[in-house]
N, C-alpha and C positions, 0 to 999 in steps of 0.2 A: 469839365473837359475830359477828365480821366475816364469817367463812366461812358461818355459818348464814344471815345476812342476804342475802349474795350468792346463795346457792343457792336460797333460798325466793323471793327477789325475781325471779330469772330464771324460775323455774317458774311463778310467778303471771303474769308478763308473757307467757310462752308460752301459758298457759291462756286469756288474754284474746284473743290474736291468732290462734291456730290455727283457730277457727271461721270466720274470714274466708276461709279456703281452702274453696271450695265443693265439697268432696269429700264424698260421701254415706257413706263408711265410718264406722263407729261411733267410731273413734279421733279423728275430727275433730268429729263431731256431738255426742259426749257432753259436750263443753265448752260447748255452747250452754246447758246446763241450770243450771250453778252460778254464774251471773253475780253473784247477791247474795253468795254465800259468797266468791267471788274478790274482789269489791269490799271486803268486810270485811277480808280478809287483807291486801290491798294498802294499805288505809287504816292499819291497825295498823303494818305495816312502814314505811310512809312517815313516820308520826309518831314512832314510838319510835326509829327509826334515827338521828334527829338528836341523840339523847341517848346512844346506845349504840355507835355505829359511828364508827370513825376516818375523818374526811373524806379524800377523795382524788379524783383526776379520774374514776376509775371509779365512785366513790360518787355523784358528781353526775350522771353519765350514767344510772346505774341509777335514781336518784331522779326524774330527768326522765322516764324510761320508765314508772315507776310512776305518776307524776302524769298522764301522757298516757293510760295505760290506765284510771285512775280516772275521768277526764273522759269517756272513751268509754263505760265501764260506766254511769255516771250518765246519759248521754244516752240509753241504751237503756232504763233502768229508770224514769226520771223520770215518763213518762206513766202508769206503773202505780203511782202513789202519790197520796194525797189532795191533795198539793201542786199537782197538775195539775188545774186547775179545769175542770169541765164543768157545763153547765146541766142541772139536774135538773127534768124536766118533770112536771107533775101531770096527773091525770086530768081529763077534761071529760065532759060529758053524751054525747059521741060515743064515748067509750072503752068498751072491754070491761071486765068485772069483772076483778079480779086473778086471775091464773093462777099456780100454784106447781108447781115440779117438784123432784125429788131425783134426781141422777145419782150412782150409786155403783158403783165397782169393788169388788166384795165379796171378792175374792181367793178363787179356786176352792177352796183348801185350808183356808179358814177355816170352822169348823163352828159358830160362834156364831150360828146362824140366828135364835134368839129375840131376841138382842141387836139384830140389824138390824130385825127386825119391830117391836120395841118403839120403836126410833128412828123408824121410818116412822110408826107410830101417833101418836107424840108430835108430829112435824112436820106430819102430816096434809096431804101435798101432793096436788095434783090428778093429777100424773103421776109415775110411778116408772120409772126406767131402771136396770137392773143389768147389769154386765159381769163377765166371768169366772164367770158363773153356769151351772153344769153341771146334770145331772139331779137330783143330790141337792139343790142349791139350788132347782131348779124345784119339787121336791116340797114343800120348806119354804115356798116363796112362794105356794102354792095358797091360803093363808089370805087373801091379798089380794083374791081374786076376789069375795068378798062385797061389798066396798066399791068395787072397781075392776073393773066387769063387762066392760070392753073391754081386750083384751090381745093380745100376740103373743109367743110363746115360742120361743127357739132354744137348746135345751139341748145344749151341746157339751162335750166332755171335754178340749179342747185349750187351755183358758184363754181362748177367744174366744166362749163362749156369751153370749147377750144376751137379756134379758127386759124387755118393756114392759108396764106396767099403767096404766090410765087410768080415771078416773071421768068424763072428758070423752069424748063419743061419738067413736069412731074410724070414719070413714065409708069409709076405704080404707087398706090396709096392704100393704106388700110388702117382701121381703128383697132386698138387693143384694149381689153379690159383685163389686165393681168391679175388684179387682186379683187376688185369690186365691180359690179355691173353698172355702177353709176359714176365711175371715175375713168374717163377715157384717156388714152394717149394716142398720138398719131405717129405712124411710121410711113415716110414717103421716100421713094427713090427718085432722085433728081439727076438730070443730065444737062450739062452746060453746052453752049454752042461750040465751045472748043473741044468737046468730046470727053469731058471728065464726068464720071458718075460717082455719086455719093448718096448715103442714106441719112435722112434727117429724122430724128426722133423729137417730138414735142411732148413734154411731161408736166404734170401738175398733181402730185400726190397730196393727200390731206395732212395738215400739220397737227402735231400733238400740242394741245393747249386746253386751258380750262373752259373755253367757249366752243371748241370744236371736237377733236378726238381725244379720248382719255389717254391714249398711248400712241406710240409711233409705229405700231406694228404694220398698219396699212402703208404708211409712208415708206418705211424701210423695205417692206416686201415688194412694193411697186418699183422702187428704184433698183433693187437688186435683180428683179425679174428682167428689167430693161438691160441691165449690165450683162446678164447671162446671154441674152439674145444678141447683143452687140458682139460679144466675144465669139459666140457660136457662128455667126454669119461671116466674121472676119472680112468685112468690107470697110471701105473708107466711110467714116460715120461721124456725125455730131449729135450730141444729146443736149437739148436746150429746154429751159423752162423755169418755172417757179418750183424749186426743189423743196421748199419749206424746210431746208436743212442748211447747215454750214459746212464748209470744206473740211474742218478738223474734227467733225463728229465721227464716231466709230462707223456708222453706217455709210457715211460719205467715203471714208477710207476704204471700206470693203467694196463700195461701188467702183472706185477707181481701180482697185486691184482686180476685181472680177471682170471688168470690162476691158482691161488693158488700155485705158484711155488716159489722157493728160488733162490736168486742170490748168488752163491758161492764166489763171490769177497768180500762179506761182511766179515770183519775181516781178510782178506788175503792180500788185496792190489788192486790197480787200474788195474794192468795187461794191460797196454796200448799196442796196436798193430798197430796203424796207426798214423803217417806215418813212415814206416820202415826206411827210409833214414834220417829222421830229428828228432832226439830224443827230441829236444826242442818243436817241434810241433807234439807231439804224444798223441793220444787220445784212450781211451778204448772202441772201437766200435765193436770189435768182441767179442761175448758174449756166455754164456751158462747159461741156467736156468734148474732147475730140480724139480721134485716133492719131497715130504717129505720122501719117502721111498728110495731115492737115497742119498748116503753119499759120498761126494767128499774127496778124499785123497790128490789130488794134482791138481792144475790148474796153468798154467804158459804160458807166451809168449815165444816162442822159437826162434831159430836163423833165420836170414834173408836168403832167398833162391833166391833173385832177384826180388821179388814182392814189391809192395808198402805197403803190410801188412805183419806183422809178423804172423806166424801160432800160433794158440791157441791149447795147449795140455791139456788134462784133464784125470785124472784117478779116477774112482769111483767104489763103490760096491752097491749092492741092498740088503736091509733088509726090507721085507714087514711087519714084525711084530714089528718093532721098531718105536715108535711114538714120539721119543724125539725131533724131529724137528717141530712138529705140531705147537708149540707156535710161530714159526717164520712166520707163514702165516698171511697175511694181507687181509682184506676183503673190497670189494667195498661198498661205501655208495650208497643210492638210486640215488642220483644226478650223481654219477660217473658211475653207470650202464647205465644211459641214455646217458651220454657223450660217453661211449664206443660204444654204438650202433650207435650214430650219427657220430662218427669218422669213423666207418666201412662203413657206407652209403656214406659219403663224399668221402672216398677213392675209392669206386666203381664208383662214378660219375665222378671222376677226369679224364680228358683227357690229355694224354701225347703225346709229340712229339718225342719219342725215335725212332731212326733209327733201322731198322731190322739188319743192318750190321754196327757196330760201327767202328769209325776210331779214331786213337790215337790223 
């Protein structure tokens, strides 16, 4: 038991600390994701070891290390729990009607098209964003055009296809390839019937992993390029999609600061979406950020429809004369501004080996 305790404890401490090294290789960044799982393991080890492990000087050193790491993990995660109190603001006569959206990574090789269609029809959102949707998915999604007459379709076979369907009028829409010419994002300007206009960004940057990208340079560069564009436009905006990133990662913090946007998970919960089939290994990588004049009423992960991601559902309203959320905005320091520009440049320079037609 002693040997097992020491090995597992050292591994969990290593997993806590290695993300602090700001190297973009996947071997460093992959440990950003499992903070909840690491905290659970450390807590179990810390408590049970008092009863099962023979005390020694090394034991007390390891216990102190575990305790320090647990405090660190809690400090990162606390804001993303209902224990962190936020003021929930209600609509006024100046507010827009409620707007709902579904953001779903459908998983390109998932063929349960009708299951997804049934899910959308049940939730009845105003806006639908799909990711990893190829030409086969595009064919299946044509059924939405009856109720969602505004759309933009990018059917790709490389797992980075993206489709947007809206019952709210899209007055302008464009594709962006901020970092790579095979990784699209969508920017759409929407105008509601009650006269409120906002900009919708759909994003899906590539993840750092042993099976995909060697590092997070493209992911970080893509997200930060979007952040800079949102901030430059200074319009009512939402950014939604599979970020392949977690909110407490350095690049996510820079995204939030650079864009002057709010993370609606704060005070509500982690809302983990991936992996849909394994709840023990589930991380909050599908995300939504919004400007201060957007007020979130509900955000939740919904039922599995056959993908490896759970869909993200969000309902919000717009109130352009309410500045109660301004205090939540964080600002970049000069050093961070330079870091953002450098990460965007590095993302553009990065060369990828992605296949034009992906295989499962």
